[in-house]
GUZASE-330559 format. One record per residue (C-alpha): chain; z, x, y; residue number from 0. Coordinates in Angstrom, 1 decimal. Example, Ala and Ser with C-alpha at 12.3 -4.5 7.8 and 13.67 -1.06 7.14 Angstrom:
<atoms>
<"A" <7.8 12.3 -4.5> 0>
<"A" <7.1 13.7 -1.1> 1>
</atoms>
This chain:
<atoms>
<"A" <87.0 127.5 84.4> 0>
<"A" <85.7 123.9 83.9> 1>
<"A" <87.1 120.7 85.4> 2>
<"A" <89.1 119.9 82.2> 3>
<"A" <90.9 123.2 82.1> 4>
<"A" <91.6 123.7 85.8> 5>
<"A" <95.3 124.4 86.2> 6>
<"A" <97.0 122.5 89.0> 7>
<"A" <99.8 124.1 90.8> 8>
<"A" <102.1 122.4 93.3> 9>
<"A" <104.1 124.2 96.0> 10>
<"A" <106.9 122.8 98.1> 11>
<"A" <105.9 123.3 101.8> 12>
<"A" <108.8 121.2 103.2> 13>
<"A" <112.0 121.1 101.3> 14>
<"A" <113.6 117.7 101.0> 15>
<"A" <115.4 117.7 104.3> 16>
<"A" <113.7 115.0 106.4> 17>
<"A" <115.5 111.9 107.3> 18>
<"A" <113.1 109.0 107.2> 19>
<"A" <114.1 105.3 107.0> 20>
<"A" <111.1 104.1 104.9> 21>
<"A" <108.8 105.5 102.4> 22>
<"A" <106.0 107.5 104.1> 23>
<"A" <102.5 106.4 103.4> 24>
<"A" <100.0 108.7 101.6> 25>
<"A" <98.4 111.3 103.7> 26>
<"A" <95.0 110.4 105.3> 27>
<"A" <93.2 112.5 107.9> 28>
<"A" <96.1 115.0 107.6> 29>
<"A" <98.8 112.4 108.7> 30>
<"A" <101.1 110.1 106.9> 31>
<"A" <103.0 107.1 108.3> 32>
<"A" <106.8 107.3 108.4> 33>
<"A" <109.6 105.3 110.0> 34>
<"A" <112.9 106.0 111.8> 35>
<"A" <115.2 103.5 113.5> 36>
<"A" <112.9 100.6 112.5> 37>
<"A" <109.9 102.1 114.3> 38>
<"A" <106.9 103.8 112.8> 39>
<"A" <104.9 106.9 113.6> 40>
<"A" <103.0 109.6 111.8> 41>
<"A" <104.0 113.0 110.5> 42>
<"A" <101.8 116.0 109.8> 43>
<"A" <102.1 118.3 106.8> 44>
<"A" <105.0 120.2 108.4> 45>
<"A" <107.0 117.0 108.5> 46>
<"A" <107.0 116.9 112.3> 47>
<"A" <106.0 113.7 114.1> 48>
<"A" <102.5 114.2 115.4> 49>
<"A" <102.6 110.6 116.7> 50>
<"A" <106.0 109.3 117.8> 51>
<"A" <107.9 106.4 116.2> 52>
<"A" <107.1 103.7 118.8> 53>
<"A" <105.2 101.1 116.7> 54>
<"A" <106.3 98.0 114.8> 55>
<"A" <103.9 98.7 112.0> 56>
<"A" <101.3 101.2 111.1> 57>
<"A" <98.6 101.6 108.5> 58>
<"A" <97.0 104.9 107.3> 59>
<"A" <94.5 106.8 109.3> 60>
<"A" <90.9 106.4 108.3> 61>
<"A" <87.9 107.9 110.1> 62>
<"A" <90.2 109.2 112.8> 63>
<"A" <91.8 105.8 113.6> 64>
<"A" <94.8 103.9 112.4> 65>
<"A" <95.6 100.2 113.0> 66>
<"A" <99.1 99.7 114.5> 67>
<"A" <101.2 96.9 115.9> 68>
<"A" <103.2 97.2 119.1> 69>
<"A" <105.0 94.5 121.1> 70>
<"A" <103.3 91.9 119.1> 71>
<"A" <99.8 93.2 119.7> 72>
<"A" <97.4 94.9 117.3> 73>
<"A" <95.1 97.8 118.0> 74>
<"A" <93.8 101.2 116.8> 75>
<"A" <95.2 104.5 117.9> 76>
<"A" <93.6 108.0 117.6> 77>
<"A" <95.5 111.0 116.2> 78>
<"A" <97.0 111.7 119.6> 79>
<"A" <98.7 108.3 119.5> 80>
<"A" <96.5 106.9 122.3> 81>
<"A" <95.0 103.5 121.9> 82>
<"A" <91.3 103.9 121.2> 83>
<"A" <90.9 100.1 120.7> 84>
<"A" <93.2 97.5 122.1> 85>
<"A" <92.9 94.2 120.3> 86>
<"A" <94.4 90.9 121.2> 87>
<"A" <94.1 89.7 117.7> 88>
<"A" <96.3 88.1 115.0> 89>
<"A" <95.3 90.5 112.2> 90>
<"A" <93.5 93.8 112.0> 91>
<"A" <92.3 95.8 109.0> 92>
<"A" <91.4 99.4 108.3> 93>
<"A" <88.0 100.8 108.9> 94>
<"A" <85.6 101.1 106.0> 95>
<"A" <81.9 101.8 106.1> 96>
<"A" <82.3 102.1 109.9> 97>
<"A" <83.6 98.5 110.4> 98>
<"A" <87.0 96.9 110.4> 99>
<"A" <88.1 93.3 109.8> 100>
<"A" <89.9 91.5 112.6> 101>
<"A" <91.1 87.9 113.0> 102>
<"A" <91.1 86.0 116.3> 103>
<"A" <92.4 82.4 116.6> 104>
<"A" <92.5 82.0 112.9> 105>
<"A" <88.9 83.2 112.3> 106>
<"A" <87.7 86.5 110.8> 107>
<"A" <85.0 88.9 111.8> 108>
<"A" <84.3 92.7 112.1> 109>
<"A" <84.4 95.3 114.9> 110>
<"A" <82.9 98.8 115.1> 111>
<"A" <84.8 101.9 116.1> 112>
<"A" <84.3 101.2 119.8> 113>
<"A" <86.0 97.8 119.5> 114>
<"A" <82.8 95.8 119.9> 115>
<"A" <82.6 92.7 117.7> 116>
<"A" <79.6 93.3 115.4> 117>
<"A" <80.0 90.3 113.1> 118>
<"A" <81.4 87.2 114.9> 119>
<"A" <84.8 85.7 113.9> 120>
<"A" <83.4 82.7 112.1> 121>
<"A" <84.9 83.1 108.7> 122>
<"A" <88.2 81.7 107.4> 123>
<"A" <89.0 85.0 105.8> 124>
<"A" <87.4 88.4 105.1> 125>
<"A" <88.1 91.6 103.2> 126>
<"A" <86.8 95.1 103.9> 127>
<"A" <83.5 96.7 103.2> 128>
<"A" <82.9 98.5 100.0> 129>
<"A" <79.5 99.6 98.7> 130>
<"A" <78.0 98.2 101.9> 131>
<"A" <79.2 94.6 101.3> 132>
<"A" <82.3 92.7 102.4> 133>
<"A" <84.0 89.6 101.1> 134>
<"A" <84.1 86.6 103.4> 135>
<"A" <85.3 83.0 102.9> 136>
<"A" <84.6 79.7 104.5> 137>
<"A" <85.6 76.1 103.5> 138>
<"A" <87.4 77.3 100.4> 139>
<"A" <84.4 79.3 99.0> 140>
<"A" <83.7 83.0 99.0> 141>
<"A" <80.7 85.3 99.0> 142>
<"A" <79.6 88.6 100.5> 143>
<"A" <77.9 89.8 103.7> 144>
<"A" <76.2 93.1 104.6> 145>
<"A" <76.9 95.2 107.6> 146>
<"A" <74.4 93.2 109.7> 147>
<"A" <76.4 90.0 109.0> 148>
<"A" <73.7 88.6 106.7> 149>
<"A" <75.0 86.6 103.7> 150>
<"A" <73.7 88.3 100.6> 151>
<"A" <75.9 86.6 98.1> 152>
<"A" <76.2 82.8 98.7> 153>
<"A" <79.6 81.2 99.3> 154>
<"A" <79.9 79.7 95.8> 155>
<"A" <82.9 81.5 94.3> 156>
<"A" <86.6 80.5 94.4> 157>
<"A" <87.7 84.1 94.7> 158>
<"A" <85.9 87.4 95.1> 159>
<"A" <87.1 91.0 94.7> 160>
<"A" <85.7 94.2 96.2> 161>
<"A" <82.8 96.1 94.8> 162>
<"A" <83.7 99.0 92.6> 163>
<"A" <81.3 101.0 90.4> 164>
<"A" <78.5 98.7 91.7> 165>
<"A" <80.1 95.5 90.5> 166>
<"A" <82.5 93.0 91.9> 167>
<"A" <84.8 90.5 90.2> 168>
<"A" <84.2 86.9 91.0> 169>
<"A" <86.1 83.8 90.0> 170>
<"A" <84.6 80.3 89.3> 171>
<"A" <86.4 77.4 87.8> 172>
<"A" <89.4 79.7 87.1> 173>
<"A" <87.5 82.3 85.1> 174>
<"A" <86.4 85.8 86.1> 175>
<"A" <83.1 87.5 85.7> 176>
<"A" <81.2 90.3 87.6> 177>
<"A" <78.2 90.3 89.9> 178>
<"A" <75.9 93.1 91.1> 179>
<"A" <75.0 93.8 94.7> 180>
<"A" <72.1 91.4 94.6> 181>
<"A" <74.5 88.6 93.6> 182>
<"A" <73.3 88.3 90.1> 183>
<"A" <76.0 87.4 87.6> 184>
<"A" <75.7 90.3 85.1> 185>
<"A" <78.9 89.6 83.2> 186>
<"A" <79.6 85.8 82.8> 187>
<"A" <82.8 84.2 84.1> 188>
<"A" <84.7 84.0 80.8> 189>
<"A" <87.8 86.2 81.5> 190>
<"A" <91.3 85.3 82.8> 191>
<"A" <91.7 86.2 86.4> 192>
<"A" <95.3 87.2 85.9> 193>
<"A" <95.3 90.5 83.9> 194>
<"A" <91.7 91.5 84.7> 195>
<"A" <90.9 94.5 86.9> 196>
<"A" <88.0 96.0 88.8> 197>
<"A" <85.6 98.5 87.3> 198>
<"A" <86.5 102.1 87.5> 199>
<"A" <84.9 105.1 85.7> 200>
<"A" <82.5 102.6 84.1> 201>
<"A" <85.1 100.4 82.4> 202>
<"A" <87.1 97.4 83.4> 203>
<"A" <90.3 96.0 81.9> 204>
<"A" <89.9 92.3 81.2> 205>
<"A" <92.0 89.6 79.6> 206>
<"A" <90.6 86.7 77.5> 207>
<"A" <92.7 84.2 75.6> 208>
<"A" <95.8 86.4 76.0> 209>
<"A" <93.9 89.4 74.5> 210>
<"A" <93.5 92.5 76.7> 211>
<"A" <90.4 94.7 76.2> 212>
<"A" <88.2 97.1 78.1> 213>
<"A" <84.5 96.3 78.7> 214>
<"A" <81.6 98.4 80.0> 215>
<"A" <79.2 97.3 82.7> 216>
<"A" <77.0 95.4 80.2> 217>
<"A" <80.0 93.3 79.1> 218>
<"A" <80.3 95.1 75.8> 219>
<"A" <83.9 95.6 74.5> 220>
<"A" <84.6 99.3 74.3> 221>
<"A" <88.4 99.3 73.6> 222>
<"A" <89.9 96.3 71.8> 223>
<"A" <93.2 95.5 70.2> 224>
<"A" <95.1 96.5 73.3> 225>
<"A" <97.5 93.6 73.1> 226>
<"A" <98.3 94.3 69.5> 227>
<"A" <99.1 97.9 70.1> 228>
<"A" <100.7 97.9 73.5> 229>
<"A" <102.9 95.7 75.6> 230>
<"A" <101.0 96.6 78.8> 231>
<"A" <97.9 98.6 79.8> 232>
<"A" <96.9 99.8 83.3> 233>
<"A" <93.5 100.4 84.8> 234>
<"A" <91.2 103.3 83.8> 235>
<"A" <91.6 106.0 86.5> 236>
<"A" <90.2 109.5 86.2> 237>
<"A" <89.4 108.9 82.5> 238>
<"A" <92.9 107.9 81.4> 239>
<"A" <94.8 104.6 81.0> 240>
<"A" <98.6 104.2 81.3> 241>
<"A" <100.0 102.1 78.4> 242>
<"A" <103.5 100.9 77.5> 243>
<"A" <105.1 100.0 74.2> 244>
<"A" <108.8 99.2 73.7> 245>
<"A" <109.6 100.4 77.2> 246>
<"A" <108.0 103.8 76.8> 247>
<"A" <104.8 104.8 78.5> 248>
<"A" <102.0 107.3 78.0> 249>
<"A" <98.2 107.5 78.3> 250>
<"A" <95.1 106.8 76.2> 251>
<"A" <91.6 107.9 77.0> 252>
<"A" <88.4 105.8 77.4> 253>
<"A" <88.0 105.6 73.6> 254>
<"A" <91.5 104.3 73.1> 255>
<"A" <92.9 107.5 71.6> 256>
<"A" <96.5 108.5 72.7> 257>
<"A" <96.2 111.7 74.6> 258>
<"A" <99.7 111.8 76.2> 259>
<"A" <102.5 110.5 74.0> 260>
<"A" <104.5 107.5 75.0> 261>
<"A" <107.7 109.3 76.1> 262>
<"A" <108.1 108.2 79.7> 263>
<"A" <110.1 105.4 81.2> 264>
<"A" <107.3 104.5 83.6> 265>
<"A" <103.8 106.0 84.1> 266>
<"A" <101.4 105.3 87.0> 267>
<"A" <97.7 105.9 87.4> 268>
<"A" <96.2 109.4 87.8> 269>
<"A" <95.2 110.5 91.2> 270>
<"A" <93.9 114.0 92.1> 271>
<"A" <94.5 115.1 88.5> 272>
<"A" <98.2 114.2 88.5> 273>
<"A" <100.2 111.1 87.6> 274>
<"A" <103.5 109.9 88.9> 275>
<"A" <105.9 109.4 85.9> 276>
<"A" <109.5 108.6 85.5> 277>
<"A" <112.0 109.9 82.9> 278>
<"A" <115.7 109.5 82.8> 279>
<"A" <115.7 107.7 86.2> 280>
<"A" <114.0 110.6 87.9> 281>
<"A" <110.4 111.0 89.2> 282>
<"A" <107.9 113.8 88.7> 283>
<"A" <104.2 114.6 88.1> 284>
<"A" <102.3 115.4 84.9> 285>
<"A" <98.7 116.6 84.5> 286>
<"A" <96.1 115.2 82.1> 287>
<"A" <97.4 117.4 79.2> 288>
<"A" <100.8 115.9 79.6> 289>
<"A" <102.2 119.2 81.0> 290>
<"A" <105.0 118.7 83.6> 291>
<"A" <103.7 120.1 86.9> 292>
<"A" <106.5 118.9 89.1> 293>
<"A" <109.9 118.5 87.5> 294>
<"A" <111.7 115.2 87.1> 295>
<"A" <114.1 115.7 90.0> 296>
<"A" <113.0 113.2 92.7> 297>
<"A" <114.5 109.8 93.4> 298>
<"A" <113.7 106.6 91.6> 299>
<"A" <115.4 103.3 92.4> 300>
<"A" <115.5 100.3 94.7> 301>
<"A" <113.8 101.2 98.0> 302>
<"A" <114.8 98.2 100.0> 303>
<"A" <117.6 95.7 99.8> 304>
<"A" <115.2 92.7 99.7> 305>
<"A" <113.2 94.1 96.7> 306>
<"A" <114.5 93.6 93.2> 307>
<"A" <112.3 96.2 91.5> 308>
<"A" <112.6 100.0 91.2> 309>
<"A" <110.1 102.4 92.7> 310>
<"A" <109.5 106.2 92.4> 311>
<"A" <110.1 107.9 95.8> 312>
<"A" <107.1 110.2 95.4> 313>
<"A" <103.6 109.4 96.5> 314>
<"A" <100.3 110.0 94.8> 315>
<"A" <98.6 113.2 96.1> 316>
<"A" <96.0 112.6 98.8> 317>
<"A" <94.2 115.4 100.5> 318>
<"A" <96.3 117.7 98.4> 319>
<"A" <99.6 116.5 99.9> 320>
<"A" <102.4 114.2 98.8> 321>
<"A" <105.6 113.1 100.3> 322>
<"A" <108.6 113.1 97.9> 323>
<"A" <112.3 112.2 98.2> 324>
<"A" <115.3 113.8 96.7> 325>
<"A" <118.9 112.7 97.2> 326>
<"A" <117.8 110.5 100.1> 327>
<"A" <115.9 113.2 102.0> 328>
<"A" <112.1 113.6 102.2> 329>
<"A" <110.0 116.7 101.7> 330>
<"A" <106.3 117.5 101.3> 331>
<"A" <104.4 119.0 98.4> 332>
<"A" <101.0 120.7 98.5> 333>
<"A" <98.6 121.0 95.6> 334>
<"A" <96.8 124.3 95.0> 335>
<"A" <94.5 125.4 92.1> 336>
<"A" <95.1 128.7 90.3> 337>
</atoms>
């Protein structure tokens, strides 16, 4: 059976019965963040707290560590809940490519997984590493450094985005283009920053003079007329693009052909072969053929009093697991292949 015809099956391993205060994060390293009584911890796939709710804030585990905030201090815990790195810092970021962004006294740098500062806190801001390079900024201009701290793309851009598919979006004089990892501008800065996305699966959604299109890595337009056909188009993920017309959503492929009819109230990007979709105010999952894999029976609505938008109370699958909510109670689904 090839990749396109693989059948995805989803089992309920924990029925919706768990009382969490906030939406659990996606699963990473087998654990997902969850909150009770205004404190955060981590649950395992059984729904039990593997790390107790004692933190003011948590991010997902990556490479065995998660950044957390407790009593006003940031640091990194291991999967037992013990502090592996204690940081007296203003901000910490997650680990990527073996390094994590921190901020001390208003300046940004990077540490390794022992807590040692590898790249000094000399920048006004920093992102995370992707494809071996990280965004940094100083005096209002942005560029990229490598893991040795060497500046490989000069600080000449107003805004930079992460590398994806070997290219990174950069903004100069209010227009967006793309550079390669040597810093060469391979696609000129001619697109609107707002409405343009990173490259994924070889294509990027871009906007120019109110027109939305998809370009390849040479800058050639591959799908045009998006703005004429649809009210909204998402990014290309796993070969499909969510599109919306007259408040109904579906999916087109990388040629612009409709492959899943626009029959859903809301459609999100594909992840692990499934997409979160909403129909009749309920959330579920469909596969790339449009078949309903998980019925539309999970919650959809306002997830916090201070937000004025609706949200599906089901998470994208990560590591074959997803947290879902039904009638206010959380459960866990597991993906299996026939």
